N, C-alpha and C positions, 0 to 999 in steps of 0.2 A: 191276741189277748183282748179281753173286754173290760169295761169299767167295773163290771160286777165282780171281777176277780180281785179287785182291791179291797173288797169287803166294806164298801162305802154304804152309808145310810140309804135306805130305799127312796127317800125324798130327793136325795142328791141324784141318784140314778135316774129317777123320773125327769128331773130337770135337765140332766145331760141328754137324755133321749129326746126330750122336747126341743132342745137346742139343735138337734140334728147331728150330734157327734156319735159315730158308730164305734170307734175304737180309739184308744189313747195314742197320742203322738210319742215319739221316742223320749222327749224330755219328760212327759207325764209318766210314762212307763218307768223311767229311772227314778224320778224324784218323789212321786206320790207315796210309795212305801216308806222311804226314809223320813219324809215329813211326818207321816203317821206315827213313826217310831219315836218322834221327838228329837231326832238328831239335828245338829247344826249342819248346814249345807251351803255349798257354793255351786250355783248352777250357771254354767256358761252356755248360753244359747242365744241365737239371733231372734229378733222380733218376728212373730208369725209362726213360731214353732209350738205355741200353746203353753208357754211357761206361766202365764197368769193362772190358768186352771191348774197347773202343776202344784201351786201352793194354796190357791183358794179352796179347791175341793177337799183336800185333807184337813185344812184348818176348820172348815165348816163341819166336816164329819166329827172332828174331835169336840167341837163346841156342842153339837147335837147330843153326843154321848154324855157330856157333862149336864146338859139341860134335862136329860131323862131322870137324873138323880135329884136335881134341885133347880130352883129358879135362878137364872143368871141375868143380871142387869148391868154388870160392869164391863168395862173395856177389856177384852181378852186378847185382841190381835191389833197390832199397829203396823201399817204398811206405808213406807215412805217412797215417794216417787219424785222425779226431778221437775215435772211440769204438771200444770193443772189439767191438761188434756189427758195425760196418762192416769192421773189420779181419778178423774171422772170415769175413764174406761175401766179401771180396776173396780171402782165402786159399782159400776153397772154389772160387772161379772159376779160380784158378791150377791147383788140383788137377783140376778138371773138364776143362780144356783141355790140361793138360800132363802129367798123371800117366802116361799111357800111353807118353809119349815119354821118361820118366825125369826129368822136372823135379821138383825137391824144393823145398819151401816151408816156412817156419816163421812162425807168428803170435806176435808179442810184445806182450802187453798186461797190465795190472794186474788184480787181483782173484783171481789164482791164484798158486800157488807158482812161484818162478823156476827151481827145479831141473829140471823137465821141459823148460822152454824152453831152458835152457842145454845140457842133454843133446842136444836136437834140433839146436842150432847146431853142437855139436862133431861131429855125424855128417856135417856138410857140407850146406849148402843153397844154392840158386841165388837164391831170392826170400826177402826178409824183409818181412813186412807188420806194421807196428807202430803203436802209439799212442806219442806223444812221451815221456810220462813214464817208462814202463817201459823204453823203448829207451835213454834216457839212463842209467837205473839200470844196465843191463847194459853200456853203453859205459864208464861209470865203473869198472866191475869188469873191464874189459879182456876182455870176452866176445865182442866183435864186431870183425871185421877188414874194413874197407871199402876197402882199398887197390886192389882190383880192380873196384870198383864202376863200372858202365857207365851206369846211369840212376837218377835220383831222381824219384819221383812224389809230389806233394802232392795228395791227393784230398780234396774238400770243403775247399779252402783257406780260403774265407771263413768256414766254420764253425769251423775250427781257430783262426783269428785272433779270432773272436768269443768263443771259449772261453778266450782268454788264453794260447795256446800260442806266441806270437811269439818270446819269449826262448828257449823250448825248441827251436823250429825253427832259430833262429839258431845255437844251440850245436851242434845236430846237423850242420847244413850246414858249420859251421866245421871239422868233423872229416872231411869227405868230400873226395875228390879234386876238384881244381879243373876238370879236364877230364872232363866227364860231360855226359850229356843230362839236362835238367830239364823235367819235365812238370808243369803245374798244371791241375787240374780244379776247377771251382767252379760253383755255381748262379748266383752273381751276380758282378759285377766292381766291388766298391767300391774306393775309393781305396787302402785298405790292401793289397788284393791286387795292384793295379797297382804300388805301391811295392815290394812283395816281389818281383814279377817283374823290375823294373828292377835290383834288387840282385843277384839270383841267377840270372837267365836271360840268354842271349846271343841277341839279335835274335829273340825268340819270335814265332811266328805265332799269331794269335788266331782261333779258330773259335767262333762263337756259334750255338747251336741253340736255338730257342724262347725268346724273351725272357721273363724271369721275371714281368713285369707282366701277361702274358696268362694269365688263369685258364683252366684246362683246359676244352675244349669238351665233354668227356665227363662233366663233373661238374655235377650239378644242385645249386645252392647256395641254401640256405633258412635264414632267420633266425626264431628263436622268441624274441620279447621276453617276458621272464619275470622276476618278482622274484627277487633273489638267493637268498632262503631257500627258494624252491620249485624251484630248478634240478634238484636231485637227484630230486625227486618227478616232475618233468616228464620227466627222462631215463628213469627207470624206466618211465613210461607209454609213451614212445616205443619202448623196447626190448621192451616186451611186445606190440608190433604185429607184423604180418607183414612178411617181407622183410629183417629185420635179421639176416642170416646170419653175417656176419663184420664186427664193428664195432670201430673204433679210437677210443677216447675220450681226448682230450687235457686234462690238468689241469696247472696251473702249478707247484704245489709237490708234492714227494714225500710230504709229510704228507697233503696233499689226496688223492693217489692212494690211500694206505692207507685213509683214511676212506671215500672213495667206493666203493672195491672192497668193503669190508666192508658198506657200506650196500646195494649191489647184490646181494651174496650173501644178505643178509637178505630181499631181495625175490625170492629164488629165481631170480636171474639168474646164469648161469654166467660169472663174470668172473675174470680173472687180472690181475696188476699188474706193471709194469716201470718202474723208476727207478734212479738212480745209487746209491741206498742199499742195493740188493740185491746179494748176491754173485754171482759169475759163474755158478755152478750154478743159482741161482734165476732169473737173467735168461734163461739159455739154455732152462730148462724152460718158463718163461712164454711165450717166443717159439715154442718147439716146440709147446706145447699149442695155442696160437692158430693156428699155421700148419696143424696137423693136424686142427683142428676139435674138439679136446677141450674147448676153451672158445671161445665165440662172441664174447666181448667182451674186449678188451685195454685196460686203463686205464693210461695212461702219461704221463710228462712228454715234453718235446720231444726226448728222447733218440732216439725213433724217427721224428721228423718228417722227418729227412733221412738219406739214405744206406742205409737198411734197406729191402730189397726184400721185401715181403710180398704174395703173389699173392692175388687174390680178395677184397680188402677191399670190401665193399658200401657201407659207410658210414663217414665220418669225422665225429666229433662234437666240436665245440669246447665242452667243458663250461666251461672258462675261455677267454675270448676272448684271442687273442694281442696283445701290445703292438705288435709290429712287423708291418706289412703283408706283408713278405716271408715271415715265419714262417707267416702264414696261407696263402700260396701253397704253401709247402713241405708244410704239414699236409694240405691238400686233395689234394695230389698223390699221397697214399697210396692213393686210390681212383680209379676211372675210368681204369685203366691198360690198356694193350694194346687200345685202342679199345673197351673195355667201358664201360657206363654205371655211374656211381656217384653217391652223394649226399653232400654236405657240409652238416651241420646245425650251426648255431651258437646257443647259448643266451646271450642278451644281456640282462643287467639294465640298469637305467637308467644306472648309473655307468660302463658300458662302451660307451655309444652313441657317444661321441667316438672310440673305437677303431674301431668299425664304420664311422663316417664316413670315417676315414683309409683303411680297406681299400677302400671303394667308390670313393673318389677315386683310389686307386692302380690299381685295375683298370678304372676308367672304366665302372662298371656298378653299378646299384642292385640289391641282392639282394632276392629275393622274401621277403615276410613271410608267416608262416602261424601260425594258432592251432589248438589242439586243442579241439574243440567241447565235449566233456564234461569239461574240466579247469577247476578253480576257481582262476583267477589272483588272486583277492582273498583267498584264505585267509590268516589272520594267522599270524605266526611262532609256532612252538611249540618247546619245548626239544628235541623229537625230530627236528626238521627239520634237514637238512644244508645248510649254505651255506658258500661259500668264505670269507666274512667270519668265520664262527665258526671255521673251520679255522685261519685265520691268527691269530685271537685266542687260541685254545687253544695253538697252537704257540708264540706269543710268551710266554705264561704259563710254558710248560715251559722255554723258553730262559732267561727271567729267573730262574726258580727254580733252574736249574742253575748260573747265574752266581753267585747268592748263596751257593750251597753250596761254591764253590771256596775253598780255603784261601788266605789272603793270602800273597804272596811277601815 
């Protein structure tokens, strides 16, 4: 099947060809016709399957058909995303496929000043891509007019609910026109997402591509059982080997990200960091440096586990093993993309083996165990060694100290 068979506008087809896409992915093949028809839809698909284009292309096409009959300067489509990185990525997709045809888009997210975002809205946009918090801020200030809204998209719906955005989503939807198309895209379909669909969608059609419990066939998954205090040393040993060209390292806490990044730099490893505590310029620069190869290691929290498309990741390393098996699937999905081979390595101390058992049960597969021959796994703990236990301990000390210094009310 080709994109031309969808009956999309010629400018969209030109943009798709320029972007190098030859044929639609399964999620695009299933969803684009239904979105064009105006049906409510629940799309269950993992990141990297092309779901952004699955809703962006038909929504641009519908808008262009409307613009052929009259001038359009109002907001027609609102897309909600859980993180600013994903909002920026979706905005870039709208620009890529619609800019040549005169489609205007604005991204609304926190971490930057509101002034430029408000100015952009006043110029007139067709698409708004936003994170819930900042969107509500601007709605409360009467900076947004959704009376002509045609479609609402909730992208990474399960992630937004997991992050506690339910009340924000309810407030936003309460201000939108009742007659609209509502699309929900999610990596999983937990009960919370189903309940959300029942409340805000009308007879939605469900499309499910690639069940989330299936680990990627193109990802070689390996476990290194290692004492907690030696994880950082083992990681540095691994990164010093060959083939680690673009590596994404997941750490649970942002304090741990800071400590581990500094440790790796001390070991002459070119690493950058990404977590919610960094401002937007810092986050954008870290991602950009990693994507362009200026840094070959990105140390991050789960902020990049889902929704962010980074090409060419050769390895994903779980420095801290995830608590949720589905988070494990999301993380390893950052590598082995576009039918290329990747590796997912997990550093598992004794106290995390129960989490490893849960993942293996979830994917119905025992992961390979491996050891580095010239690494001393029995080395005793020293004050210089970096372990997540010590990170948490130091962090709690700083938190308690800060609490004691607060004046009494």
